[in-house]
C-alpha positions in Angstrom: 267.1 309.5 110.2 263.4 309.3 110.3 261.4 311.8 108.3 257.9 310.5 108.4 257.4 309.0 111.9 255.2 310.8 114.3 255.7 311.0 118.1 253.8 312.5 121.0 255.6 314.7 123.5 254.5 316.2 126.8 256.0 319.3 128.6 256.0 319.6 132.4 256.6 323.1 133.6 255.2 324.9 130.6 254.5 328.2 132.2 258.1 329.2 132.4 260.1 331.2 129.8 261.7 328.0 128.5 258.4 326.1 128.4 257.1 328.8 126.1 260.0 328.4 123.7 259.5 324.6 123.8 255.8 324.9 122.8 256.8 327.1 119.9 259.5 324.6 118.7 257.1 321.6 119.0 254.4 323.6 117.1 256.8 324.0 114.2 257.9 320.4 114.2 256.5 318.1 111.5 257.1 314.9 113.5 255.9 315.9 117.0 252.5 316.3 118.5 251.9 317.8 121.9 250.3 315.2 124.1 249.9 317.4 127.1 251.3 320.6 128.7 251.4 320.7 132.4 251.3 324.0 134.3 249.7 324.6 137.7 249.1 328.3 137.2 247.6 328.0 133.7 245.5 324.8 134.2 242.2 324.9 132.3 243.4 327.6 129.8 243.8 326.8 126.1 247.4 326.6 124.9 246.5 328.5 121.8 245.3 331.5 123.9 248.8 332.0 125.1 250.8 330.7 122.1 249.1 331.4 118.7 251.6 329.2 117.0 249.8 326.2 118.5 246.4 325.4 116.8 243.7 323.3 118.5 241.8 322.9 121.7 244.6 321.5 123.9 244.5 322.9 127.4 247.1 323.3 130.1 246.7 320.7 132.9 248.0 320.5 136.4 249.5 317.0 136.4 251.4 315.2 139.1 254.0 312.6 138.4 251.6 309.7 138.1 249.2 311.6 135.9 252.1 312.5 133.6 253.1 308.9 133.4 249.6 307.8 132.7 249.5 309.9 129.5 251.7 307.4 127.8 253.5 309.8 125.4 256.7 308.9 123.6 258.7 311.7 125.2 258.5 314.0 128.1 260.5 317.3 128.6 260.9 318.3 132.2 261.2 322.1 132.4 261.0 322.3 136.2 263.2 324.1 138.8 266.1 322.1 140.3 265.1 319.4 142.7 261.7 318.5 141.3 262.4 316.0 138.6 262.8 312.7 140.5 259.1 311.8 141.1 258.4 312.3 137.4 261.3 310.2 136.3 260.4 307.4 138.7 256.7 307.4 137.6 257.7 307.3 133.9 260.2 304.5 134.5 257.5 302.4 136.1 254.7 303.1 133.7 256.6 303.2 130.4 260.4 302.6 130.7 261.1 303.4 127.0 259.8 307.0 127.4 262.4 309.5 126.3 263.0 312.0 129.1 264.8 315.3 128.6 265.4 317.0 131.9 266.3 320.7 131.8 267.2 321.0 135.5 270.5 320.2 137.1 269.1 317.1 138.8 270.8 314.5 136.6 273.8 316.4 135.1 276.1 314.6 137.5 274.5 311.2 137.0 276.7 309.0 134.7 273.7 306.8 133.8 272.2 309.8 131.9 273.4 311.1 128.6 274.7 314.7 129.0 273.4 316.3 125.8 275.6 319.2 124.5 275.4 317.8 121.0 278.3 319.7 119.4 280.6 318.2 122.1 278.9 315.0 123.2 277.0 313.7 120.2 279.5 310.9 119.7 278.7 309.6 123.2 275.0 309.1 122.4 274.1 305.4 122.1 270.4 305.2 122.4 270.0 306.4 126.0 266.4 307.3 126.9 267.4 309.6 129.7 269.0 312.9 128.6 270.2 315.7 130.9 270.2 319.1 129.2 273.2 321.3 130.0 272.9 324.5 131.9 272.8 327.8 129.9 276.1 329.2 131.3 277.6 325.7 131.2 276.9 325.5 127.5 278.6 328.8 126.8 281.6 328.0 129.0 282.2 324.6 127.4 281.9 326.1 123.9 284.5 328.7 124.8 287.0 326.4 126.5 286.7 323.0 124.8 288.8 323.6 121.7 291.8 324.6 123.9 291.5 321.9 126.6 294.9 320.3 125.8 296.6 323.7 126.0 295.3 324.8 129.4 298.0 325.7 132.0 295.5 326.3 134.8 291.8 326.8 135.7 289.9 328.9 133.2 288.3 332.0 134.8 284.9 332.8 133.4 283.0 336.0 133.8 279.3 335.6 132.9 276.4 338.0 132.5 272.9 336.8 131.9 269.6 338.4 131.2 267.1 338.2 134.0 265.0 335.6 132.3 267.6 333.1 133.5 266.3 333.6 137.0 262.9 332.2 136.0 259.4 333.5 136.6 259.3 333.1 140.4 259.9 336.6 141.9 263.4 337.2 143.2 266.0 340.0 143.4 267.6 338.5 140.2 264.5 339.1 138.1 263.3 342.2 139.8 263.4 344.8 137.0 263.5 347.7 139.5 266.5 346.4 141.4 268.3 345.5 138.2 267.8 348.9 136.5 271.2 350.5 135.9 272.8 347.6 137.7 274.9 344.5 137.3 274.1 342.0 140.1 276.8 339.5 141.1 275.7 336.2 142.7 276.9 332.7 143.6 280.5 333.8 142.9 282.0 330.4 143.9 280.6 326.9 143.6 277.8 327.8 141.3 276.2 324.6 139.9 277.3 325.5 136.4 280.9 325.8 137.7 280.7 322.3 139.1 279.0 321.0 136.0 281.6 322.3 133.6 284.5 321.2 135.8 283.1 317.6 135.7 282.3 317.6 132.0 285.7 319.0 130.9 287.7 317.3 133.5 289.4 320.6 134.6 288.7 322.9 137.4 286.8 326.0 136.2 286.3 329.3 138.1 283.0 331.0 137.3 281.6 334.4 138.4 278.0 334.9 137.3 276.1 338.2 137.1 272.6 339.2 136.1 271.9 342.3 134.1 268.8 344.4 133.2 268.3 342.9 129.7 265.7 340.1 129.4 267.5 337.3 127.5 271.0 336.4 126.4 274.3 335.4 127.9 277.8 336.8 127.4 280.6 334.7 128.7 284.2 335.9 128.8 286.8 333.2 129.4 290.3 334.0 130.5 292.6 331.0 129.6 296.2 330.5 130.5 298.1 328.3 128.0 300.9 325.8 128.5 302.7 326.9 125.3 302.9 330.0 123.1 300.2 330.3 120.5 299.5 332.8 117.7 296.0 334.2 117.2 295.8 332.3 114.0 296.5 329.0 115.7 293.7 329.7 118.3 291.2 330.7 115.7 292.0 327.7 113.6 291.3 325.4 116.6 287.8 326.9 117.0 287.1 326.8 113.3 288.1 323.1 113.1 286.2 322.2 116.3 282.9 323.7 115.1 283.2 323.1 111.4 279.9 321.9 110.0 278.0 322.8 113.2 275.0 324.8 112.0 274.3 326.4 115.4 277.9 327.4 116.4 279.3 330.4 114.6 283.0 331.3 115.0 283.4 335.0 114.4 286.4 337.3 114.4 285.2 340.1 116.7 283.8 339.7 120.2 280.2 338.8 119.9 277.4 341.0 121.2 274.7 339.6 123.4 272.1 341.9 121.8 272.8 340.2 118.5 272.2 336.7 119.8 268.9 337.3 121.6 266.2 335.4 119.9 268.6 333.3 117.8 268.9 329.5 118.2 272.7 329.2 118.0 275.8 330.5 119.7 278.6 332.8 118.6 282.2 332.4 119.8 284.9 335.0 119.0 286.9 338.0 120.2 290.1 335.8 120.4 292.6 338.1 122.0 296.1 337.1 123.0 298.0 338.8 125.8 301.7 339.8 125.2 303.8 336.6 125.4 301.2 334.5 123.6 300.3 332.3 126.6 297.1 333.9 127.7 294.0 334.2 125.5 290.5 335.6 126.2 287.5 334.1 124.3 284.0 335.4 124.3 280.9 333.3 123.8 277.2 334.4 123.5 274.0 332.5 123.3 270.3 333.0 124.2 269.8 331.3 127.6 266.3 330.4 126.7 267.2 328.8 123.3 270.6 327.3 122.8 270.9 327.5 126.6 267.7 325.5 127.1 264.8 324.9 124.7 266.8 324.7 121.4 269.3 322.3 123.0 266.5 320.2 124.4 265.0 320.0 120.9 268.3 318.9 119.4 268.5 316.2 122.1 264.9 315.1 121.6 265.4 314.8 117.8 268.5 312.8 118.3 266.8 310.4 120.7 263.8 309.9 118.4 265.9 309.3 115.3 264.9 312.6 113.6 267.3 315.0 112.0 268.8 317.0 114.8 267.9 320.4 113.5 264.3 319.7 112.7 262.1 322.7 113.7 265.1 324.7 114.7 265.7 327.8 112.5 269.4 328.1 111.5 
């Protein structure tokens, strides 16, 4: 792994909640230098005026795809809403094909020519790909909760998820309207959510997912109900998770059900609460993570480090 090389990175979509976390992670990184930050709303303002972690005169710019490609940086992180990545990818491929692109949207999660970067589960599949699709936040939590039991599943996992409203982005909507969310739990996209399809493809099993948004700002709690094809003890279940995530600095397997309030602001995930129903063939598992960090920016930094040959956890507190 490289420890002394220096690389330039640009962020497109820097105004959003995830963009802010990315700027903080890059600012703390000894091998990365911000080449540009693109934001239509903040264009002309100094990055340091918004994020004191960043020192210098760098300003936000409003850059289209060709302008981003013309910057010639080593890596670009696309933190855009779904459906907007393609022009930037095309421009970068034309101008500098060896640019590392990490896309945080769902645009390329179903494209087999892109590396799907959930490092704890897919790291062994990385073989130098320059195009990396960052998993969804809920999709990360679901896969972490299900993957160690894949060979035991007797049917589709049922997953009940609750996210803080930061997951709805910064554009005004019912899902990030604090007044509507007060004293409320808002269900939405209860079938065929993009993360339901994403996890079903990645794990190779049908998954049923029911997302909700809550009044807290950040953090996801994901409760997975799993029917098993043979009787298991709690000890056997816990051992599978401990073995699956042994040595993974960002995944903590705990005994009790994790609390979302305890994961907010942290860069890893917690999995726990392993509870067997009578008969030993149904287990409930709970996973929590910060949707802006392990569900987005932290995972993007893991993937970027991997692609640049840097230690995966560089700049990530753990």
